[in-house]
C-alpha positions in Angstrom: 146.4 77.4 94.5 144.1 77.8 97.5 141.1 79.1 95.5 141.6 76.5 92.7 141.9 73.6 95.2 138.7 74.8 97.0 137.0 74.9 93.6 138.1 71.3 92.8 136.6 70.2 96.2 133.4 72.0 95.3 133.3 70.2 91.9 133.6 66.8 93.6 130.8 67.8 96.0 128.6 68.8 93.1 129.3 65.6 91.3 127.5 63.7 94.1 124.4 65.9 93.3 124.7 65.2 89.6 125.9 68.8 88.9 128.5 70.3 86.7 131.2 72.7 88.0 129.6 75.9 89.3 130.2 79.0 87.0 133.0 81.1 88.2 132.5 84.7 89.4 135.7 85.0 91.6 138.5 87.2 90.4 141.0 85.3 92.7 140.0 82.0 91.2 140.3 83.2 87.6 143.7 84.7 88.4 145.0 81.3 89.6 143.5 79.6 86.6 145.3 82.0 84.3 148.6 81.4 86.0 148.1 77.6 85.4 147.3 78.3 81.7 150.6 80.1 81.3 152.6 77.1 82.5 152.6 74.6 79.7 153.5 71.7 81.9 151.1 72.4 84.7 149.0 69.4 85.6 145.8 71.5 85.8 146.4 73.4 82.5 143.9 71.6 80.4 141.1 71.9 82.9 142.0 75.5 83.6 141.6 76.3 79.9 138.1 74.8 80.0 137.2 76.7 83.0 138.6 80.0 81.6 136.9 79.6 78.2 133.6 78.0 79.1 132.8 78.5 82.7 133.7 82.1 83.7 130.7 84.4 84.2 130.6 87.6 82.0 129.4 91.2 82.5 130.6 93.0 85.6 131.5 90.0 87.8 135.0 90.2 89.3 135.9 87.2 87.3 135.0 88.9 84.0 137.3 91.8 84.7 140.3 89.4 85.1 139.3 87.4 82.1 138.9 90.5 79.9 142.3 91.8 80.9 144.0 88.5 80.0 142.3 88.4 76.6 143.6 91.9 76.0 147.1 90.7 76.8 146.7 87.8 74.2 145.4 90.2 71.5 148.3 92.6 72.1 150.8 89.7 72.1 151.9 90.3 75.7 150.8 86.7 76.5 150.7 83.7 74.1 148.3 80.9 74.6 148.3 78.4 71.7 144.7 77.4 72.3 143.5 81.0 72.5 144.5 82.9 69.4 143.9 86.7 69.1 140.9 86.0 66.8 139.5 83.6 69.4 140.2 86.1 72.1 138.1 88.7 70.2 135.3 86.1 69.9 135.4 85.5 73.7 135.2 89.2 74.3 132.2 89.5 72.0 130.3 87.0 74.3 131.0 88.8 77.5 128.2 91.3 77.0 129.5 94.4 78.7 131.4 95.9 81.6 135.1 95.0 81.5 134.9 93.5 78.0 133.6 96.8 76.6 136.4 98.7 78.4 139.0 96.4 76.9 137.4 96.6 73.4 137.4 100.4 73.6 141.1 100.4 74.7 141.9 98.3 71.6 139.6 100.1 69.2 140.9 103.5 70.2 144.5 102.3 70.3 147.4 102.8 67.9 147.4 99.4 66.1 145.2 99.9 63.1 144.5 96.2 62.4 143.7 95.5 66.1 141.6 98.7 66.2 139.5 97.6 63.2 138.9 94.2 64.6 137.9 95.6 68.0 135.7 98.1 66.3 133.9 95.3 64.4 133.2 93.5 67.7 132.0 96.7 69.3 129.5 97.1 66.5 127.7 94.0 67.7 127.6 95.1 71.4 124.7 97.0 73.0 125.4 97.0 76.8 127.3 100.4 76.8 126.8 102.9 79.5 127.4 106.7 79.8 131.2 106.3 80.5 131.6 104.0 77.5 129.6 106.4 75.2 131.6 109.3 76.6 134.9 107.7 75.5 133.5 107.0 72.0 132.2 110.6 71.7 135.6 112.0 72.8 137.4 109.9 70.2 134.9 110.8 67.5 135.3 114.5 68.2 139.0 114.4 67.7 138.7 112.6 64.4 139.3 109.0 65.4 138.4 106.9 62.3 137.5 103.8 64.2 135.2 105.7 66.6 133.5 107.3 63.6 133.0 103.9 62.0 131.5 102.4 65.2 129.2 105.4 65.7 127.9 105.3 62.1 127.2 101.6 62.6 125.3 102.3 65.8 123.2 105.0 64.0 122.2 102.3 61.5 121.5 99.9 64.3 123.6 97.2 62.6 123.9 95.4 66.0 120.3 94.5 65.2 119.8 94.6 61.5 122.7 92.1 60.9 121.3 89.5 63.2 119.8 86.4 61.5 116.1 86.7 60.6 113.5 84.7 62.6 112.7 81.4 60.9 109.4 81.5 59.0 108.4 78.2 60.6 109.2 77.0 64.1 108.4 73.3 64.8 107.3 72.5 68.3 106.4 69.4 70.2 104.0 69.9 73.1 104.4 69.0 76.8 101.4 69.4 79.2 103.1 70.8 82.3 99.9 70.7 84.2 96.1 71.0 84.0 94.6 74.3 85.2 96.5 77.4 86.1 100.2 76.7 86.4 101.8 78.7 89.2 105.4 79.6 88.8 105.8 77.6 92.0 105.6 74.5 89.8 108.4 75.9 87.6 110.5 77.5 90.4 109.4 76.2 93.8 109.5 78.7 96.7 111.0 76.1 99.0 114.1 76.0 96.7 114.4 79.8 96.5 117.9 79.7 98.0 119.2 78.0 94.9 117.9 80.4 92.3 121.3 82.0 91.6 122.8 78.6 90.9 120.9 78.0 87.7 121.8 74.4 87.1 120.9 73.4 90.7 117.7 75.4 90.7 116.8 73.9 87.3 116.6 70.5 88.8 113.7 71.5 91.0 111.4 72.4 88.0 108.1 70.4 87.9 109.5 67.0 88.9 112.3 64.7 87.9 109.8 62.5 86.0 108.7 65.5 83.9 112.3 66.6 83.3 113.0 63.0 82.0 109.9 63.2 79.8 111.1 66.6 78.3 114.5 65.1 77.6 112.9 62.1 75.9 110.8 64.5 73.7 113.9 66.4 72.8 115.8 63.2 71.8 112.8 62.1 69.8 112.4 65.5 68.1 115.9 67.0 67.8 114.7 69.5 65.2 111.9 70.9 67.3 111.4 73.0 70.4 109.5 71.7 73.4 106.5 73.9 74.2 105.3 73.8 77.8 101.6 74.1 78.2 99.0 74.9 80.9 96.0 72.8 79.7 92.7 74.4 80.6 94.5 77.2 82.5 96.8 80.2 82.5 100.6 79.7 82.3 102.8 81.5 84.9 100.5 82.9 87.6 102.2 83.9 90.9 105.7 85.2 91.6 109.3 84.3 90.7 108.8 84.7 87.0 112.5 85.0 86.1 113.6 81.9 87.8 110.5 80.1 86.4 111.3 81.2 82.8 115.0 80.5 83.4 114.1 76.9 84.3 111.8 76.5 81.4 114.5 77.9 79.1 117.1 75.6 80.7 115.1 72.5 79.8 113.4 73.6 76.6 115.3 76.6 75.2 118.6 77.3 73.4 122.0 78.0 74.9 122.6 81.7 74.7 126.4 81.4 74.2 128.7 78.4 74.0 130.9 80.2 76.5 128.3 81.0 79.2 127.0 77.9 81.0 123.3 77.4 82.0 122.0 80.6 80.4 119.4 79.6 77.9 116.9 81.6 76.0 113.9 81.4 73.6 111.5 79.2 75.6 108.1 78.6 74.1 105.1 78.4 76.4 101.4 78.2 75.9 98.2 78.2 77.9 94.6 77.5 77.1 93.9 80.9 78.7 97.1 82.4 77.7 100.1 83.6 79.7 99.8 85.7 82.9 101.0 89.3 82.1 104.1 89.4 84.2 105.2 85.9 83.2 104.8 87.0 79.5 107.0 90.0 80.2 109.7 87.7 81.4 109.3 85.4 78.4 109.9 88.6 76.3 113.1 89.2 78.4 114.4 85.9 77.2 113.4 86.2 73.6 110.7 83.6 74.0 107.2 83.1 72.6 104.0 83.0 74.7 100.9 81.7 73.0 97.2 82.0 73.9 96.0 78.6 72.7 92.2 78.9 73.3 92.0 75.2 72.7 89.1 74.8 75.1 86.0 77.1 74.7 82.7 77.4 76.4 80.0 75.1 74.9 77.0 77.0 73.5 73.5 75.9 72.4 71.8 76.6 69.1 70.9 80.1 70.3 74.5 80.9 71.3 73.8 80.6 75.1 76.5 79.1 77.3 75.7 75.6 78.4 76.3 75.1 82.1 76.7 72.1 84.4 74.9 71.3 87.6 77.2 73.7 89.5 76.3 76.5 87.1 79.9 76.3 85.7 80.3 76.7 81.9 80.9 73.4 80.1 84.1 73.5 78.0 84.7 71.7 74.8 88.0 71.1 73.1 88.6 72.8 69.7 91.9 71.0 69.1 94.3 68.8 71.0 97.7 69.8 72.3 98.3 66.5 74.1 101.9 65.8 75.1 103.9 64.8 72.0 101.7 66.7 69.5 103.8 68.2 66.7 102.7 71.7 65.8 104.0 74.5 63.5 104.3 78.1 64.4 104.4 80.3 61.3 105.9 83.7 62.2 104.8 85.2 58.8 101.1 84.2 58.8 101.2 84.4 62.6 99.1 81.3 62.9 99.5 77.9 64.6 99.2 74.7 62.5 98.9 71.0 62.9 100.3 69.8 59.7 98.3 71.7 57.0 95.4 72.4 59.4 95.2 75.9 60.6 94.4 75.9 64.4 94.3 79.5 65.6 95.5 83.0 64.9 98.4 83.8 67.2 99.2 87.3 66.0 99.3 88.7 69.6 102.4 86.6 70.2 104.1 88.3 67.2 103.5 92.0 67.4 106.3 94.1 65.8 107.9 94.7 69.2 107.8 91.0 70.2 109.3 90.0 66.8 112.2 92.3 67.7 112.6 90.7 71.1 112.7 87.3 69.5 115.2 88.3 66.8 117.5 90.0 69.4 117.3 87.2 71.9 115.5 89.3 74.5 114.0 92.7 75.2 117.0 94.1 77.0 119.0 94.2 73.8 116.3 96.2 72.2 116.1 98.7 75.1 119.8 99.3 75.1 120.0 99.2 71.3 117.5 102.0 70.9 119.5 104.1 73.5 122.7 103.6 71.6 121.1 104.3 68.2 119.7 107.6 69.6 123.1 108.6 71.0 124.9 107.9 67.7 122.3 109.7 65.6 122.4 112.8 67.8 126.2 112.8 67.7 126.2 112.6 63.9 123.4 115.2 63.7 121.1 113.0 61.7 117.5 111.7 62.0 117.1 108.4 63.8 116.8 105.7 61.1 113.4 103.9 61.3 115.0 100.5 62.1 112.8 99.5 65.1 109.1 99.1 65.0 107.6 102.5 66.0 105.8 102.6 69.3 102.1 102.0 68.9 100.3 105.2 69.8 96.6 105.0 70.3 94.8 108.3 70.7 91.0 108.6 70.5 89.7 112.1 70.0 87.1 113.1 72.6 87.7 110.2 74.9 88.8 110.9 78.5 91.6 109.2 80.4 91.4 106.5 83.0 93.7 106.8 86.0 96.4 104.5 84.5 96.3 106.3 81.2 96.9 109.6 83.1 99.9 108.2 84.9 101.4 106.7 81.8 100.9 110.0 79.9 102.7 111.9 82.7 105.6 109.5 82.8 106.0 108.7 79.1 109.4 108.9 77.5 109.9 109.2 73.7 106.2 109.6 72.8 105.1 112.1 70.2 105.0 115.4 72.0 101.5 116.6 72.8 99.8 113.4 71.8 97.4 112.0 74.3 97.8 108.2 74.6 95.1 105.7 75.4 95.0 102.0 76.3 96.8 99.8 73.8 99.7 102.3 73.2 103.2 101.0 73.7 105.0 103.3 76.1 108.4 103.8 77.6 107.9 105.3 81.1 110.1 106.6 83.9 110.0 104.5 87.0 109.8 106.3 90.4 110.2 103.4 92.9 111.9 100.0 92.5 111.8 97.1 94.9 113.9 94.0 94.9 113.1 91.0 97.2 115.6 88.6 98.7 114.8 85.3 97.0 115.0 86.8 93.6 117.4 89.6 94.5 120.5 87.4 93.8 119.1 86.9 90.3 118.6 90.6 89.9 122.2 91.2 91.0 123.3 88.7 88.3 121.2 90.5 85.7 122.7 93.8 86.7 126.2 92.2 86.3 125.3 90.6 83.0 124.1 94.0 81.6 127.2 95.6 83.0 125.4 98.1 85.3 127.3 99.5 88.3 125.0 102.1 89.8 121.4 102.9 90.1 119.8 105.3 87.6 119.7 108.9 88.8 116.1 109.2 87.7 114.8 106.7 90.2 113.3 108.4 93.3 113.9 105.4 95.6 114.7 101.7 95.6 114.6 99.1 98.4 116.1 95.7 98.8 114.1 93.5 101.3 115.0 90.7 103.6 111.4 89.5 104.2 111.2 86.2 102.2 114.1 84.7 104.2 113.1 86.3 107.5 111.8 83.3 109.3 114.9 81.2 109.6 118.5 82.5 109.7 119.9 79.2 108.4 123.1 78.5 106.6 121.5 79.1 103.2 120.3 82.6 104.3 123.7 83.3 106.0 125.5 82.5 102.7 123.2 84.4 100.4 121.6 87.4 102.2 124.7 89.4 103.4 126.2 89.1 99.9 123.0 90.3 98.3 122.7 93.3 100.8 126.3 94.3 100.2 125.9 94.3 96.4 122.6 96.2 96.5 123.8 98.7 99.1 126.8 99.5 97.0 124.6 99.8 93.9 122.6 102.5 95.6 119.5 100.8 97.1 118.2 101.2 100.7 118.8 97.8 102.1 117.0 95.9 104.9 120.3 94.8 106.3 123.3 97.1 106.6 126.5 95.4 105.3 128.4 97.4 107.9 126.0 96.6 110.8 125.2 100.2 111.5 121.4 99.7 111.9 119.2 96.8 113.1 118.3 94.4 110.4 114.8 94.9 109.1 112.8 92.0 107.8 109.7 94.0 106.9 107.5 92.7 104.1 108.7 94.3 100.9 105.3 95.4 99.7 104.6 97.2 102.9 107.8 99.1 102.7 107.2 100.0 99.1 103.7 101.1 100.0 105.2 103.5 102.6 108.0 104.9 100.4 105.6 105.5 97.5 104.7 109.2 98.2 103.0 110.2 94.9 99.7 108.9 93.6 101.1 109.6 90.1 104.1 107.3 90.6 105.1 104.1 88.7 106.5 101.3 90.8 108.3 98.2 89.7 108.9 95.4 92.1 110.3 91.9 92.0 107.2 90.2 93.3 103.7 89.7 91.9 102.2 91.5 95.0 103.9 94.8 94.1 100.5 96.4 94.1 100.6 99.7 95.9 97.6 101.7 97.0 99.3 104.9 95.8 100.4 105.2 92.2 100.4 102.2 89.9 102.7 99.3 90.7 103.7 96.3 88.5 105.1 93.0 89.7 108.1 92.2 87.6 110.7 89.5 87.0 114.1 90.0 88.5 115.5 91.1 85.1 112.9 93.8 84.6 113.7 95.0 88.1 117.4 95.1 87.1 116.5 97.1 84.0 114.5 99.6 86.0 117.3 100.0 88.5 119.9 100.5 85.7 118.0 102.7 83.3 115.2 104.2 85.4 112.7 103.0 82.7 110.2 100.3 81.9 108.4 99.5 78.6 104.9 98.1 78.3 101.6 98.7 76.6 99.0 100.8 78.5 96.6 98.2 79.8 92.8 98.4 79.6 91.1 99.2 82.9 88.1 97.8 84.8 86.3 100.2 87.1 85.2 98.9 90.5 82.8 100.9 92.6 80.8 100.0 95.7 77.2 100.5 96.9 75.3 99.6 100.0 76.6 99.2 103.5 78.9 96.8 105.3 77.4 94.8 108.1 79.0 95.6 111.4 80.4 92.1 111.9 82.1 91.9 108.5 85.7 92.7 107.8 87.1 94.5 104.7 88.9 91.3 103.7 85.4 89.9 103.1 84.7 92.8 100.7 87.9 91.9 98.8 86.9 88.3 98.4 83.3 89.3 97.5 84.6 91.6 94.8 86.1 88.7 93.0 83.1 86.5 93.5 80.6 89.2 92.4 82.7 90.0 89.4 82.6 86.4 88.2 78.9 86.2 88.8 78.3 89.5 86.9 80.2 88.4 83.9 79.1 84.8 83.6 82.4 83.3 84.9 84.6 85.4 82.7 87.4 87.1 84.7 87.4 90.6 83.3 90.2 91.5 85.7 92.7 89.3 84.0 95.6 91.2 82.4 93.9 94.6 83.1 94.2 97.4 85.6 91.6 97.4 88.4 90.7 101.0 89.1 89.1 100.7 92.5 87.3 103.7 93.8 88.2 103.1 97.4 87.7 106.7 98.4 87.8 106.5 102.2 90.4 103.8 103.1 94.0 104.9 103.9 96.9 103.2 102.2 97.5 100.5 104.8 93.9 99.3 104.6 93.4 99.8 100.9 96.5 97.7 100.3 94.4 94.6 101.3 92.5 95.2 98.1 95.4 96.0 95.8 97.5 93.2 97.1 94.7 90.6 96.4 94.4 92.0 92.8 97.4 89.7 91.9 95.2 86.7 92.7 92.5 88.2 90.6 95.1 87.9 87.8 95.0 91.7 87.2 98.1 93.4 85.8 97.9 96.0 88.5 95.5 98.1 90.6 95.0 101.8 91.2 93.2 103.3 94.2 91.1 106.4 93.6 91.0 108.2 97.0 89.5 111.3 98.4 91.9 114.2 98.9 91.8 114.0 102.7 92.3 110.2 102.7 95.4 110.5 100.5 96.9 113.3 102.7 96.4 111.0 105.7 98.1 108.2 103.9 101.0 110.4 103.0 101.4 111.6 106.6 101.6 108.0 107.7 104.2 107.3 105.0 106.3 110.2 106.1 106.3 109.1 109.7 107.5 105.6 108.7 110.2 106.9 106.3 111.4 109.1 109.2 111.7 106.0 111.4 113.9 104.4 108.7 116.1 107.6 108.6 116.3 107.6 112.4 117.5 104.0 112.3 120.4 105.1 110.0 119.0 103.5 106.8 119.4 106.6 104.6 122.4 106.6 102.2 124.8 109.3 101.0 122.3 110.5 98.4 119.7 111.0 101.1 117.1 109.1 99.2 114.8 108.7 102.1 114.9 112.4 103.0 114.2 113.1 99.4 111.0 111.0 99.6 109.8 112.9 102.6 110.4 116.2 100.7 108.4 114.8 97.8 105.5 113.8 100.2 105.4 117.3 101.6 105.3 118.8 98.1 102.5 116.4 97.1 100.5 117.3 100.3 100.9 121.0 99.6 99.6 120.5 96.0 96.5 118.7 97.3 95.8 121.2 100.0 96.1 124.2 97.7 94.0 122.6 95.0 96.8 123.0 92.6 96.8 119.2 91.9 94.1 117.2 93.7 94.3 113.4 94.2 94.4 111.4 91.0 91.0 111.1 89.3 90.0 109.5 86.1 88.1 111.7 83.6 84.3 111.4 83.6 84.3 110.3 80.0 87.1 107.7 80.3 86.4 104.4 78.6 86.7 101.1 80.6 86.8 97.5 79.4 84.2 96.8 82.0 82.6 98.2 85.1 82.0 96.2 88.3 79.7 97.4 91.0 80.2 95.6 94.3 77.0 95.4 96.4 78.1 95.5 100.1 74.5 94.6 101.2 75.0 91.1 99.6 77.9 90.3 101.9 76.1 88.6 104.7 78.9 86.4 106.1 82.7 86.0 106.0 84.0 84.9 102.6 86.7 82.3 102.2 89.0 81.6 99.2 89.1 77.8 98.9 91.7 75.8 96.9 88.9 73.3 96.2 91.4 70.5 96.3 89.0 67.7 95.6 87.2 69.2 92.6 86.6 66.6 90.0 87.8 69.0 87.4 91.6 69.3 88.1 91.8 72.6 86.2 89.5 74.2 88.8 91.7 73.4 91.8 94.0 76.0 93.4 92.6 78.9 91.3 91.6 81.6 93.8 88.3 81.8 92.0 86.4 79.5 94.4 85.0 82.0 97.0 82.7 80.4 99.5 80.6 81.8 102.4 81.5 80.6 105.9 78.2 78.7 106.2 79.3 76.4 103.4 81.5 74.5 105.9 78.7 73.9 108.4 80.9 74.7 111.4 82.6 71.4 111.3 85.5 71.5 108.9 88.7 70.7 110.9 91.4 73.3 111.0 94.9 72.1 111.8 96.7 75.5 111.9 96.0 79.2 111.6 98.3 81.9 110.1 97.9 85.6 110.5 100.6 87.5 108.6 102.1 88.3 105.2 101.3 91.4 103.1 97.6 91.0 103.4 97.4 92.2 107.0 98.0 95.6 108.5 98.3 97.1 111.9 94.5 97.0 112.3 94.6 93.2 111.9 97.0 92.9 114.8 94.7 95.0 116.9 91.7 92.8 115.9 93.7 89.8 117.0 94.4 91.3 120.4 90.8 92.4 120.8 89.4 89.0 119.8 91.6 87.2 122.4 90.4 89.5 125.1 86.8 89.0 123.9 87.1 85.2 123.8 88.6 85.2 127.3 85.8 87.4 128.6 83.1 85.1 127.1 84.7 81.7 127.9 86.8 82.5 131.0 90.0 81.5 129.1 91.7 81.3 125.7 92.6 77.8 124.8 93.8 77.0 121.3 92.6 73.8 119.7 95.0 74.4 116.8 98.3 76.3 116.5 98.1 80.0 115.6 101.2 81.5 113.8 101.4 85.3 113.8 103.9 87.2 111.7 103.4 91.0 111.8 104.3 92.6 108.4 106.7 95.2 109.8 108.8 96.2 112.9 107.0 99.6 112.8 103.7 97.8 113.4 105.3 95.9 116.3 106.6 99.1 117.8 103.2 100.8 117.4 101.4 97.9 119.0 103.9 98.0 122.0 103.2 101.7 122.4 99.5 101.2 122.3 99.4 98.1 124.7 98.3 95.5 122.1 101.6 93.7 122.0 101.4 93.1 125.7 98.0 91.4 125.1 99.5 89.1 122.4 102.5 88.3 124.7 100.1 87.2 127.4 98.5 84.5 125.2 101.6 83.4 123.3 103.8 80.4 123.9 106.7 81.7 121.7 108.0 85.2 120.8 110.7 86.0 118.3 114.1 87.1 119.5 116.2 89.0 117.0 119.3 88.3 119.1 118.7 84.6 118.7 116.9 84.0 115.4 115.8 80.5 114.5 118.5 78.5 112.8 116.1 75.8 111.6 112.5 75.8 110.2 109.7 74.4 112.3 108.5 71.0 111.3 105.7 70.7 113.9 103.6 73.1 116.0 102.0 73.0 119.4 98.5 74.2 120.1 99.5 77.7 121.1 100.1 81.2 119.7 103.5 81.8 118.0 104.6 85.5 117.7 107.1 85.2 114.8 109.5 87.6 113.3 108.1 90.2 110.9 108.2 88.9 107.3 106.5 86.5 104.9 106.8 83.4 107.0 104.3 80.6 105.9 103.0 82.5 102.9 106.4 82.2 101.2 106.7 78.5 101.8 110.5 78.5 101.4 111.4 78.2 105.1 108.5 77.6 107.5 105.6 75.3 106.4 102.6 73.8 108.0 102.7 70.0 108.6 102.0 68.0 105.5 98.4 67.3 104.9 97.2 70.1 107.2 94.2 72.2 106.6 95.4 75.8 107.1 93.2 78.8 107.6 95.3 81.9 106.7 95.2 85.6 106.0 97.8 85.2 103.3 97.5 85.2 99.5 98.8 81.8 98.5 96.6 78.7 98.2 98.8 77.0 95.5 99.5 73.3 96.0 102.6 72.7 98.1 103.2 76.4 98.9 102.0 76.8 102.5 101.3 73.1 103.1 102.3 70.0 101.2 100.2 66.8 100.6 100.6 63.5 102.2 99.6 60.2 100.4 96.5 60.1 102.5 95.4 63.8 102.5 95.8 66.8 100.4 97.1 69.9 102.1 94.7 72.9 102.0 95.4 76.6 102.5 92.0 78.4 102.9 92.2 82.2 102.9 90.1 84.4 105.1 89.9 87.4 107.4 91.8 87.7 110.6 88.8 87.1 112.9 87.9 83.9 111.0 91.5 82.6 111.4 91.6 83.4 115.1 88.3 81.7 115.9 89.2 78.7 113.7 92.3 78.0 115.8 90.5 78.5 119.1 87.8 76.0 118.0 90.0 73.8 115.9 87.4 74.0 113.2 85.5 76.5 111.1 83.1 78.5 113.2 79.4 78.7 112.5 78.1 82.2 111.6 76.5 82.5 115.0 79.8 81.7 116.8 81.6 84.1 114.5 79.2 87.0 115.2 79.4 86.5 118.9 83.2 86.4 118.9 83.6 89.7 117.0 80.9 91.5 119.1 82.2 95.0 120.0 85.4 94.6 118.0 86.6 97.3 115.7 87.0 95.4 112.5 88.3 97.0 109.3 85.3 99.0 108.2 84.6 100.5 104.8 82.0 102.9 103.5 81.8 103.9 99.8 82.7 107.5 99.1 79.9 110.0 98.6 82.2 112.3 96.7 82.5 112.5 92.9 85.8 110.7 92.3 86.1 111.7 88.7 87.5 114.9 87.1 
């Protein structure tokens, strides 16, 4: 009873935290529980029954295998448990979703007992998580005339697992809850500083929003037991940022429905809304859980009698409310008329939330069931030699004669699966596509592993070119939480077939490189599709989509993803960069000029930014694509000159080779395969057989933005605008200010250079600036701490070889030591340079943080409230985002520099330069 006694101790510990027993995934613990169930007089028998029935995790967990085997014994009469009849055992198997339960059900369905076989067959007809080995067994039995197998296959061909599900209610009553005003980051729903707890759903659920908000939601549920609580982003967009799955899981936990009475803390069908809708990747996750996401449009721009937008003294559009969604408002969603009502009053058309595909997701309880269901129906129909019955909504195929293709349209057409042969697809089409590269990061990776277990997947799809599991989000501090979670994650993913940052066997040195940088290197085809478990999965080769942990799991298991082809916005450049400007300033200016050109409308939101970068290699161009997440774009594509793309691929090859030399390749030689693909792609470009990806000259764009480099006269800073009187305009990334706005006297408490927004060139700029400042002032003296976290070990090695790391060491007061990693996060900083371990560091906010109330000047991407820096009662924490040279100078001065001080400090320094291409970057 060692495992059981340990479990009881854990239960008592969790009680002190107000938590229920943790769901069981241990085979050894379930085995002990079963032994206690078999002994009628055992003192733990009643509790053991509860744990076995209601608290054992399904899918391919070790616990599920033991549970399924015991249920099989009960069905066959080999074990007798009064409380678990054979009928109840079948019911429990039907809720276990796949893996061992499917194996047991197939054993029974293809067995000799006709009555048991029929009952097992009836359960199998409701299941969708079957893999090749399961389908092979069914096919074999069918081909030798097994009647039950024939019955199951005929049912699959009719898709009865879907058609026999209950219909969606015509009316869904909701009661509103304003979760926040302005854009709601998923950090509010799933805080980064609680990332370690994400795989413990109940524990992580308690960190959503605030205890007070949770109590208010519970009160609304008690007051309206017949209604669903709809979480709303008032005057903003719901779900910007990363960690979508954990955010949606938490929303579902508090406001959704329990997926199964026998699976604890797994809820589905959340309903969310936003004045400006739902961010694209968050909406995808809502679909995963069978939820509903509504674009409320309850605040609109006020116009005068001539239809012109009325603006305030800051030239911002004035908004007026069209209808109220104040907390406690009862509304009705009509799924037939696809409209939102308050009583009898029609408020708005919400048909975008109820497309034929989304209705299927809602009916099936999530998009996974539809993906697997279609696969099974196709298999069964082909086996029976019949046409596929038109059960599911046909994919929307938009084809416009005479219209060319944007870059993303070309990539989707190349990688499309199941589309009408020969048909050219344009934006708006629903497409299943093959995925080339998949990335899983470490704070959502444990959830991805859970999703893989729940969908009964055991190995990576053979169609995926490469997949990587990172260790960057937990790189800063090797504390007890990381030590408990990360090795387990790496072992699971390594065995599943991914290249892992840490080797479970300790063969190679642990690598904490930022995931996006690694994915940027291992993407070796500009026609590739990349799926990654982080919103900054925005490669400068191919097209990359940030995704929730579940979509990552689906891509790993099936090698596919499904989505509409998005509209594109074309970005080109004119003019010349001033010699004292950095490319990061161009990135910020792009967002600022776009908003100016379109009257405050963010035309990037939910669309592809097709940036005609031309002359910047992948490392430098990634600064743009990475920031496109903050522009709220769905993704970004770089259009490069042939020579530039070849140079980027050569850099990628060299870095992949370093990974191979370290011993990171696996038995399938995935990394070597990527080098081979890179060589093939380079040869295609050099020969002219297949030049770098270009859009067609007659492609159609939603909008076109021209960035005037001549207008960028000084460094640009993204400001959280924490004291804006309009709460909805704080922490939005849309407030871009010139350096002179601050008058050279805004106090800076800490600087941070690191995260995915910097590249090797930034580290060299840092070294050059320190030498420059010493030459000008006779010394380098920091008036504020400067924290530096290089993105990758490769960069550190290259800096050492080129002499720059030695410069950084000279001025530093701390340098990371992998042989003695930090066991605790910093709570205070001295006025000196810290050379931290490669990884996310402060940008992630789950380990290291600035002191509360600090004003931070950073190169990172996150300015959300509480992420990099938390508030004090007296002062709001601020995370201002700027270029590397601005950060360096701000820490040396302890304040924002004047433009004169800045220009002097960067004199003669090789900043990240950019010149628009003079080539015709269209086909």
